[in-house]
C-alpha positions in Angstrom: 140.5 88.1 97.7 143.8 89.7 98.0 145.2 88.8 93.9 141.6 89.9 93.4 142.1 93.6 95.1 145.4 94.0 94.3 143.7 93.9 90.3 141.3 96.4 92.0 143.9 98.9 92.9 145.5 98.2 89.9 142.5 99.8 88.4 141.7 102.4 89.9 142.2 104.5 87.5 139.6 108.0 86.1 137.3 107.1 83.2 137.0 109.4 80.1 134.4 111.6 80.7 130.7 111.2 79.2 129.4 112.4 75.7 127.1 114.9 75.0 124.1 113.7 73.0 123.2 110.2 71.4 126.2 109.1 73.1 125.8 110.5 76.5 126.7 107.9 79.3 124.2 104.6 78.7 124.3 103.3 82.7 123.5 106.4 83.9 119.4 106.1 82.3 116.9 104.3 85.2 115.6 100.8 84.9 113.4 98.9 86.5 112.9 95.5 88.7 109.4 95.0 88.5 107.4 98.3 90.1 111.1 99.6 91.8 112.4 102.5 88.8 116.3 102.2 90.2 117.7 105.6 89.4 120.5 104.5 87.1 122.8 100.5 86.2 125.1 100.5 88.7 124.4 98.2 92.1 126.3 97.9 94.9 127.1 94.0 95.3 126.3 91.9 98.1 129.4 91.6 99.8 129.4 89.0 102.4 130.1 90.5 106.1 131.2 93.8 104.4 127.3 95.3 102.7 125.8 96.1 106.2 124.1 99.4 106.2 126.9 101.9 106.9 128.8 100.1 103.3 125.6 100.4 101.4 124.6 104.3 102.3 128.5 104.9 101.6 127.4 103.6 98.3 124.4 105.1 97.8 125.7 108.8 98.6 128.4 108.4 96.2 125.9 107.1 93.9 124.7 103.3 93.3 121.5 103.3 92.0 120.7 100.0 94.1 122.4 98.7 97.0 122.5 95.2 98.3 123.0 93.5 102.1 124.9 91.5 102.4 123.9 87.6 102.7 121.6 86.8 106.2 121.0 83.7 107.2 117.2 82.7 106.7 117.4 80.3 109.1 118.6 82.2 111.8 115.4 85.1 111.2 113.6 82.5 110.8 114.5 80.9 115.4 114.9 85.0 115.7 118.9 85.1 116.1 119.0 88.4 117.9 122.5 89.0 115.5 121.3 87.9 112.0 118.1 89.3 112.8 119.5 92.9 113.5 121.4 92.6 110.4 118.1 93.7 108.3 118.1 96.6 109.9 117.7 98.9 106.8 119.2 102.7 108.0 116.1 106.0 107.0 118.8 107.7 105.2 119.0 104.6 103.0 117.8 104.8 99.2 117.0 101.9 97.4 118.0 98.8 99.2 118.3 95.1 98.4 118.1 92.4 101.2 120.4 88.9 100.1 119.4 86.0 101.9 120.4 82.4 101.8 119.0 79.0 102.5 117.3 76.4 101.1 113.9 75.6 102.7 111.0 77.4 101.1 109.8 77.9 104.8 112.5 79.7 106.0 112.9 81.6 102.7 109.6 82.9 102.9 109.6 84.1 106.2 113.0 85.7 105.7 111.9 87.7 102.9 108.7 88.4 104.7 111.4 90.0 107.1 113.1 91.7 104.5 110.3 93.6 103.0 109.2 94.4 107.3 112.8 96.0 107.5 112.0 98.2 104.9 113.7 96.7 102.1 112.7 97.4 97.7 113.1 93.9 97.0 114.8 90.6 98.2 117.6 89.0 96.8 118.3 85.4 96.7 122.0 83.8 97.0 122.3 81.0 94.1 126.4 82.0 93.7 128.4 81.6 97.1 131.1 78.4 96.5 131.7 79.2 100.3 131.6 75.2 101.7 129.8 76.1 104.9 126.7 77.6 102.7 126.9 75.4 100.3 126.7 72.3 102.9 123.4 73.2 104.4 122.0 72.9 100.2 122.5 77.2 99.9 124.0 79.2 97.8 125.7 77.8 95.0 124.5 74.3 95.5 121.4 75.6 94.3 122.8 75.3 91.1 122.7 71.6 90.9 118.7 71.1 91.9 116.9 73.7 89.8 113.6 72.1 90.9 114.1 73.0 94.8 115.4 76.7 93.2 112.1 76.8 91.7 110.7 75.9 94.6 112.1 78.4 96.7 111.5 81.0 94.7 108.3 80.7 94.1 107.5 80.7 97.7 109.5 84.1 98.5 107.2 85.4 95.5 103.9 84.2 97.1 105.3 85.7 100.7 105.5 89.1 99.7 104.8 92.2 97.5 108.3 93.2 96.9 110.2 91.8 93.8 111.8 88.4 95.0 115.4 88.5 92.7 117.7 85.7 92.2 121.8 85.9 91.8 123.7 83.3 90.0 126.9 81.8 88.9 126.7 79.7 85.6 126.7 76.5 87.2 128.4 74.0 89.7 131.0 73.1 87.3 131.9 74.7 84.0 131.1 71.4 82.1 128.2 70.5 84.9 126.4 74.5 83.8 123.7 74.6 82.7 123.4 78.6 82.8 120.6 79.3 79.9 117.7 77.1 81.6 119.1 77.6 84.9 117.9 81.4 84.1 114.8 80.6 82.4 113.3 78.4 85.7 113.9 81.0 87.8 112.4 83.3 85.7 109.3 81.0 84.6 109.0 80.6 88.8 108.4 84.4 89.2 112.3 86.0 90.1 111.6 89.5 88.7 115.4 90.0 87.4 118.7 88.3 87.8 122.4 89.0 88.8 124.2 86.6 87.0 128.1 85.9 88.0 129.3 84.0 84.8 132.0 82.2 87.3 131.6 78.5 87.6 131.1 77.7 91.9 134.0 76.0 90.9 136.1 78.3 90.0 135.6 80.5 92.4 137.2 83.9 90.9 140.5 82.6 89.6 140.7 83.3 85.8 138.3 85.8 84.0 134.9 86.7 84.2 133.9 85.3 80.8 130.9 87.6 79.8 129.8 86.1 76.2 128.4 83.8 78.8 126.3 86.6 80.4 125.1 87.4 77.0 123.8 84.2 76.4 121.3 84.5 79.0 120.4 88.3 79.0 119.3 86.5 75.9 117.5 83.8 76.9 115.1 85.7 79.6 112.7 88.9 80.0 113.8 90.0 82.8 116.6 92.4 84.0 119.5 91.0 84.0 122.7 92.6 85.8 126.1 91.8 85.2 128.9 90.5 87.8 132.4 90.0 87.7 135.3 91.8 87.1 134.1 95.4 86.6 136.4 97.6 87.5 136.4 100.8 86.1 134.1 102.6 84.3 135.3 102.3 80.8 134.9 98.4 82.0 131.3 98.8 83.0 130.2 100.6 79.7 131.8 97.8 77.9 129.8 95.3 79.6 126.2 97.3 79.5 127.0 97.2 75.6 128.8 94.0 74.9 126.2 92.2 77.1 122.6 94.0 76.0 122.1 93.6 80.0 120.1 96.0 82.0 122.8 96.8 84.8 126.4 96.2 86.3 127.4 95.3 89.8 130.5 96.5 91.4 131.6 94.6 94.4 135.3 94.8 94.9 136.4 97.7 93.4 134.4 99.6 95.4 136.1 98.4 98.6 138.1 101.9 99.8 137.3 103.8 96.9 132.8 104.5 96.7 133.9 107.3 94.8 133.9 104.8 92.0 130.0 104.7 92.0 129.6 108.0 91.2 132.2 107.4 88.2 130.2 104.4 86.6 126.8 105.7 86.9 128.1 109.4 85.3 131.4 108.7 83.2 132.8 111.5 84.7 136.0 110.8 86.2 136.4 109.8 89.7 136.2 112.1 93.0 138.3 110.8 95.0 140.2 113.0 96.7 143.6 114.1 98.0 144.3 112.0 101.3 142.7 114.7 103.7 139.5 113.6 101.8 140.4 109.7 101.9 140.8 109.7 105.6 137.6 112.4 106.4 135.5 109.7 104.1 137.3 106.4 106.3 136.6 108.3 109.5 132.4 108.7 108.6 132.5 105.1 107.7 134.4 103.6 110.8 132.1 106.2 113.0 129.1 104.2 111.3 130.6 101.0 111.5 131.0 101.5 115.4 127.2 102.4 115.6 125.6 99.7 114.5 128.3 97.4 115.3 129.5 98.9 118.4 134.1 99.1 119.6 135.3 95.7 119.9 133.1 94.0 116.6 134.2 97.3 114.6 137.7 97.7 115.1 137.5 93.7 113.7 135.3 94.6 110.3 137.5 97.8 110.0 140.9 96.1 109.9 140.2 94.8 106.4 139.1 98.9 105.3 142.3 100.9 106.1 144.7 98.8 103.4 142.0 99.4 101.1 141.3 103.1 101.5 144.8 104.2 102.4 146.4 101.7 99.1 148.0 104.3 96.2 148.0 106.9 99.0 151.5 108.6 100.4 151.2 106.6 103.3 153.7 103.8 104.1 153.6 100.1 105.3 155.0 100.4 108.2 151.6 102.5 109.2 149.3 101.1 107.9 150.6 98.2 109.8 150.5 99.9 113.1 146.6 100.7 112.5 146.5 97.2 112.3 147.3 96.3 115.7 145.7 99.3 117.3 143.0 97.7 119.2 141.3 101.1 120.3 139.1 102.7 117.9 139.2 106.0 119.5 143.3 106.0 119.0 143.0 105.1 115.0 140.6 107.6 114.3 143.7 110.2 116.3 145.9 108.9 114.1 144.1 108.7 111.0 143.5 112.2 111.4 147.1 112.5 112.1 147.9 111.6 108.9 145.5 113.6 107.1 147.4 116.8 108.6 150.7 115.4 108.3 151.7 114.6 112.3 149.7 110.4 111.8 151.7 110.3 115.7 151.5 113.0 117.2 148.0 111.9 119.6 148.7 108.2 119.8 151.3 107.5 122.4 153.8 104.2 122.3 154.4 104.4 118.7 156.6 107.0 118.4 
């Protein structure tokens, strides 16, 4: 993640403005998944451990046409695990939100799909891309790429269980040599999937190398349902290029938005980034932190937010020692005071013991 984030941070640059007339920004146009119309072609990715409702709400506020939840364990939902069930929460202020679930039991996945629909999701997504061992060893995530018959049963069971669209997020295959992404995508479409989000790396590659979107093009050409392109899309110009080169319906943005929610507006409009000066960045971070407190409580929010301080402050006029200090603070109110001090040019004024 650190290497990928360094690249994403290096790619933070304002894109060229959208041009008028026949060459207007193509990602600003709506598209449909099943019966759901999405107002633009920029989708916030289902980042594990990150994409709870505060993150999704922020992405939507900044321009994402569709937001997708972090992956949620279907077995935890089926068995009524309270922490897992709480992850289904969709805030009333959210716009179009999909809930992503993972699992290998058609019955449990159907149950989770019904719970997602009841929670207010506009569609339910199936994780068939996660390469992490603790997910794959259960037969879920990218393991389903190696068992297309089971994957078909999972999709069909979920389609039968709900009235909202069922979508699939997949990689090209388990390994580059074994990958049959076109065949697999067609099988998902035949099973009833309304759209596919496609990442062209194999599970064994994790995030090494570059995403080869010529493979995405082959998948787009093979199916009649929308394909959302995912992988190494870190600037608005790159988003436009992938959209035009592959013919995909939309693009999915993950790590490029970490600490930089303003990228959604740039990608959805083609306008220069609206990322503000330091005081505006800190205002956004503090608002985000307060939403995390509401959903997670102070202790868990502090754990999650430690990922975000370096992401938001990268490239800002803040020295690394100050960022390191933020990571050591255990009280959220103290962190908020410290951040507000940075915004006013007096970073230590309200933080006893750190002078």
